[in-house]
C-alpha positions as CSV (number, residue, x, y, z in Angstrom):
1,M,0.0,0.0,0.0
2,S,1.4,3.4,-1.0
3,A,2.1,6.2,1.5
4,E,-0.6,8.3,-0.1
5,N,-3.5,5.9,0.7
6,V,-2.2,4.3,3.9
7,T,-5.0,6.0,5.8
8,D,-7.4,3.8,4.0
9,C,-6.1,0.9,6.1
10,K,-8.4,-0.7,8.7
11,V,-6.3,-0.4,11.9
12,V,-6.8,-2.4,15.1
13,V,-5.0,-1.0,18.1
14,L,-4.1,-3.7,20.6
15,A,-3.8,-2.7,24.3
16,G,-4.4,-3.9,27.8
17,G,-3.6,-7.5,28.4
18,W,-2.5,-9.0,31.7
19,S,0.8,-7.5,32.7
20,D,1.7,-5.1,35.5
21,E,1.6,-2.4,32.8
22,R,-2.0,-3.1,31.7
23,E,-3.3,0.4,32.7
24,I,-0.4,2.1,31.1
25,S,-0.9,0.1,27.9
26,L,-4.6,1.1,27.8
27,A,-3.5,4.8,28.1
28,S,-1.1,4.3,25.2
29,G,-3.8,2.5,23.2
30,R,-6.3,5.3,23.7
31,A,-3.7,7.9,22.8
32,C,-2.7,6.1,19.6
33,E,-6.3,5.5,18.6
34,K,-7.0,9.2,18.9
35,A,-3.7,10.2,17.1
36,L,-4.4,7.8,14.2
37,R,-7.8,9.4,13.7
38,Q,-6.2,12.8,13.7
39,A,-3.7,11.6,11.1
40,G,-6.6,10.8,8.8
41,F,-7.3,7.1,9.4
42,T,-11.0,6.5,9.0
43,S,-11.2,3.0,10.4
44,V,-9.5,2.6,13.8
45,E,-10.7,0.1,16.5
46,L,-9.2,-0.4,20.0
47,L,-9.2,-3.9,21.4
48,D,-8.3,-5.1,24.9
49,V,-6.3,-8.2,24.4
50,A,-7.6,-9.6,27.7
51,A,-11.2,-9.3,26.6
52,D,-13.3,-12.4,26.2
53,G,-13.3,-13.6,22.6
54,F,-10.3,-11.4,21.6
55,V,-8.7,-14.0,19.4
56,S,-12.0,-14.7,17.5
57,T,-12.6,-10.9,17.2
58,I,-9.2,-10.1,15.7
59,A,-9.2,-13.2,13.4
60,A,-12.6,-12.2,11.9
61,G,-12.0,-8.5,11.9
62,D,-10.6,-8.2,8.3
63,Y,-8.0,-5.7,9.6
64,D,-5.1,-4.5,7.4
65,V,-2.6,-3.7,10.2
66,A,-2.3,-4.0,14.0
67,F,-1.0,-1.1,16.0
68,V,0.6,-2.8,19.1
69,A,0.3,-0.5,22.1
70,M,1.1,-3.1,24.7
71,H,3.8,-3.1,27.4
72,G,5.3,-5.9,29.5
73,R,4.5,-9.5,29.6
74,Y,2.4,-11.0,26.7
75,G,2.6,-7.8,24.8
76,E,6.2,-6.7,24.5
77,D,7.9,-10.1,24.8
78,G,7.0,-11.7,21.5
79,S,3.7,-13.4,22.6
80,I,1.2,-11.2,20.8
81,Q,3.6,-10.8,17.9
82,G,3.5,-14.6,17.5
83,L,-0.3,-14.6,17.3
84,L,-0.2,-11.8,14.7
85,E,2.3,-13.8,12.6
86,I,0.0,-16.8,12.6
87,L,-2.9,-14.5,11.5
88,H,-0.6,-13.0,8.7
89,L,-1.5,-9.6,10.0
90,P,1.2,-6.9,9.7
91,Y,1.9,-5.1,12.9
92,T,3.9,-2.1,14.3
93,F,7.2,-2.4,16.2
94,S,9.5,-5.4,16.4
95,G,8.9,-9.1,15.5
96,V,8.9,-12.2,17.7
97,L,12.6,-12.7,18.2
98,A,13.6,-9.1,18.7
99,S,10.7,-8.5,21.1
100,A,11.7,-11.6,23.1
101,M,15.4,-10.6,23.3
102,G,14.6,-7.0,24.1
103,T,12.4,-8.1,27.0
104,A,14.9,-10.6,28.4
105,K,17.6,-8.2,29.8
106,D,20.0,-11.1,30.4
107,V,19.8,-12.1,26.7
108,S,19.9,-8.5,25.3
109,K,23.1,-7.9,27.4
110,Q,24.8,-10.8,25.7
111,M,23.8,-9.4,22.3
112,Y,25.1,-5.9,23.3
113,R,28.5,-7.4,24.3
114,M,28.7,-9.3,21.0
115,V,29.0,-6.0,19.1
116,G,30.9,-4.1,21.7
117,I,28.2,-1.9,23.3
118,P,29.2,-1.2,26.9
119,T,26.7,-2.5,29.5
120,P,26.9,-2.9,33.3
121,E,28.3,-6.2,34.6
122,G,25.6,-8.5,35.9
123,V,24.9,-11.9,37.5
124,N,21.9,-14.0,36.7
125,L,20.1,-15.9,39.4
126,A,17.2,-18.4,39.3
127,P,13.9,-17.4,41.0
128,G,13.9,-18.5,44.6
129,T,17.7,-18.4,44.9
130,Q,18.8,-18.1,48.5
131,L,22.3,-16.8,49.0
132,D,24.5,-17.6,52.0
133,E,26.7,-15.0,53.6
134,G,29.7,-16.0,51.6
135,Q,27.8,-15.7,48.3
136,I,26.4,-12.3,49.3
137,D,30.0,-11.1,50.1
138,S,31.2,-12.4,46.7
139,L,28.4,-10.6,44.8
140,V,29.2,-7.3,46.7
141,Q,32.9,-7.7,45.9
142,R,32.2,-8.4,42.2
143,L,29.6,-5.7,41.6
144,G,30.1,-3.2,44.3
145,L,27.5,-1.1,46.2
146,P,25.0,0.2,45.4
147,M,23.7,-2.4,43.0
148,F,20.4,-3.1,41.3
149,V,18.3,-6.2,41.6
150,K,15.6,-6.6,38.9
151,P,13.5,-9.1,37.1
152,A,15.3,-10.0,33.8
153,G,12.1,-10.1,31.9
154,N,9.8,-7.3,33.3
155,G,9.5,-3.7,32.3
156,S,8.7,-0.2,33.6
157,S,10.8,-0.5,36.8
158,Y,8.5,-3.2,38.3
159,G,10.3,-5.3,40.9
160,I,13.5,-3.3,40.9
161,T,15.4,-2.6,44.1
162,R,18.5,-0.3,44.5
163,V,20.5,-2.2,47.1
164,T,22.8,-0.1,49.2
165,D,23.6,-2.6,52.0
166,P,24.3,-6.4,51.7
167,S,21.4,-7.1,54.2
168,Q,18.9,-5.9,51.5
169,L,19.9,-8.5,49.0
170,P,17.7,-11.5,50.1
171,A,14.5,-9.4,50.0
172,A,15.5,-7.7,46.7
173,I,16.1,-11.1,45.1
174,E,12.8,-12.5,46.5
175,L,10.9,-9.5,45.1
176,A,12.5,-9.7,41.6
177,G,12.0,-13.5,41.5
178,S,8.3,-13.2,42.5
179,Q,7.8,-12.1,38.9
180,G,8.7,-15.6,37.8
181,D,11.7,-14.3,35.9
182,T,15.4,-14.9,36.0
183,V,16.8,-12.4,38.5
184,L,19.4,-9.9,37.3
185,V,21.8,-8.5,39.9
186,E,23.5,-5.7,38.2
187,Q,26.4,-3.2,38.7
188,C,25.2,0.3,39.4
189,I,26.8,2.8,36.9
190,E,26.7,6.4,38.1
191,G,26.2,9.2,35.7
192,T,23.7,11.0,33.5
193,E,20.6,9.0,32.5
194,I,19.6,9.3,28.9
195,T,17.3,7.6,26.5
196,V,17.8,7.3,22.7
197,P,14.9,6.5,20.4
198,V,15.8,4.9,17.0
199,M,13.4,4.8,14.1
200,G,13.4,2.7,10.9
201,N,13.6,-0.8,9.5
202,D,16.5,-1.5,7.2
203,D,18.2,1.9,7.7
204,P,17.4,3.0,11.2
205,Q,18.2,6.5,12.4
206,A,18.5,7.9,15.9
207,L,16.2,10.6,17.1
208,P,17.1,13.4,19.5
209,I,18.4,12.2,22.8
210,I,16.4,12.9,26.0
211,E,18.2,13.4,29.3
212,V,16.1,12.1,32.2
213,N,16.6,14.3,35.2
214,T,14.6,12.9,38.1
215,G,16.1,13.9,41.4
216,A,15.3,10.4,42.5
217,E,17.6,7.5,43.2
218,F,16.6,6.0,39.9
219,Y,14.0,6.3,37.2
220,D,11.3,4.5,39.3
221,L,7.6,4.1,38.7
222,K,6.5,7.3,40.4
223,V,8.8,9.4,38.3
224,K,8.3,7.5,35.1
225,Y,4.6,8.4,34.9
226,E,4.8,12.0,36.0
227,P,4.4,14.7,33.3
228,G,7.4,14.6,31.0
229,E,8.1,18.3,31.2
230,L,9.1,17.7,34.8
231,H,12.0,15.4,33.9
232,H,12.8,15.4,30.1
233,I,15.6,17.6,28.8
234,I,15.8,17.7,25.0
235,P,18.4,17.6,23.6
236,A,20.5,15.9,26.3
237,R,23.3,18.0,27.8
238,L,26.2,16.0,26.5
239,D,29.4,16.8,24.7
240,E,29.0,16.6,20.9
241,E,31.2,13.5,20.6
242,V,29.4,11.7,23.4
243,Y,26.0,12.6,22.0
244,A,27.0,11.2,18.6
245,R,28.4,8.1,20.2
246,A,25.3,7.4,22.2
247,Q,23.2,7.7,19.1
248,Q,25.5,5.3,17.3
249,L,25.3,2.7,20.1
250,A,21.5,3.0,20.2
251,V,21.3,2.3,16.4
252,E,23.7,-0.7,16.9
253,A,21.5,-2.0,19.7
254,H,18.4,-1.7,17.4
255,K,20.2,-3.6,14.7
256,V,21.8,-6.4,16.8
257,L,18.4,-7.2,18.4
258,G,16.7,-7.1,15.0
259,C,14.3,-4.3,15.9
260,R,11.8,-2.8,13.5
261,G,9.8,0.4,13.5
262,V,11.0,2.0,16.6
263,S,13.1,1.1,19.7
264,R,14.2,3.2,22.6
265,S,17.5,2.4,24.4
266,D,18.3,3.6,27.9
267,F,21.8,4.5,28.9
268,I,23.9,5.9,31.8
269,V,26.7,8.2,30.6
270,T,29.6,8.2,33.1
271,S,31.5,11.4,34.0
272,E,34.3,10.1,31.6
273,G,31.8,10.2,28.7
274,T,31.2,6.5,28.3
275,P,27.5,5.5,27.5
276,Y,26.5,2.2,29.2
277,I,23.3,0.7,27.8
278,L,20.8,-0.6,30.4
279,E,18.0,-2.0,28.1
280,T,16.2,-1.6,24.8
281,N,12.4,-1.0,24.9
282,T,10.9,-2.5,21.8
283,I,7.5,-0.9,22.4
284,P,8.2,2.5,24.1
285,G,5.4,4.3,26.0
286,M,3.0,5.8,23.5
287,T,1.1,8.6,25.2
288,E,1.6,12.1,23.9
289,T,3.9,13.0,26.8
290,S,6.0,9.8,26.7
291,L,9.7,9.8,25.9
292,L,9.5,8.7,22.3
293,P,6.8,11.1,21.2
294,D,8.7,13.9,23.0
295,S,11.8,13.1,21.1
296,A,10.0,12.8,17.8
297,R,8.3,16.2,18.4
298,H,11.7,17.8,18.9
299,A,12.6,16.3,15.5
300,G,9.6,18.0,13.9
301,M,7.2,15.0,14.0
302,E,4.0,15.5,15.9
303,F,2.3,12.6,17.6
304,P,-0.3,11.9,14.9
305,Q,2.4,12.0,12.2
306,L,4.5,9.6,14.3
307,C,1.7,7.1,14.6
308,R,1.0,7.2,10.9
309,H,4.7,6.6,10.2
310,L,4.8,3.6,12.4
311,V,1.9,2.1,10.4
312,E,3.9,2.9,7.2
313,L,6.9,1.1,8.6
314,A,4.8,-1.9,9.6
315,L,3.6,-2.2,6.0
316,E,7.0,-2.0,4.4
């Protein structure tokens, strides 16, 4: 379908689901539905993936493209993408494998290292792991304090603890493991927090970098869903060479994971100017004030135009 008549597509926006991020996903879905209508799409329908009869509804809907506005488990991890592949329905954002690898932080860190993208050192633990005093001392010696303990496969800062004392480790590991994931115990890199959106399929390009200035110990749930103008600095206040390097690394992360459409990689930039990648979001937040739309707006692309372009990329 040509770019001129892409708005003739029948679009289904997929949101909701069962993850911790269900309500955030519904907010993204409603915002994208509105933006697509503003962009000129005449047939846009929002479906809650957790609704009774969802599979029958989408299979019988005669849709041209799915706009995936889901976050977290079952939506960002390759699950819904697998269903859409079976239905032969084109969809926005990344495919099954890229979505799965992007969600699994332990796997994506291995991919980053393969292409030389700096990432904090980490140790993977099975859910339910109980460490003795010697093992705790060994972790502290290896990773230092503070350190982060997080579910390897969850998103949006759920289940994360910033550990500042060894006595906090058992509870932090239990919390992260309660998600049913591998537990990632990770070195804490101090510095400037930034996020770098990347857009494109075969020739992805980085968008303006956002500096996230929270005043909190880390970018936690409370801060993450406050109005963006309180915390987003665009463009990030980095030296020119460091800025270009961070954009380059984000593009490399997008490519090595096999992302499509858009990704958004989070980094900490040290005082020496080294960007360390933390994770790549394969379906970034999609409300008008989320990080990706803020960056795109700074590049001259308003939210309705961004949503339209994501549909165009899905149909390439």
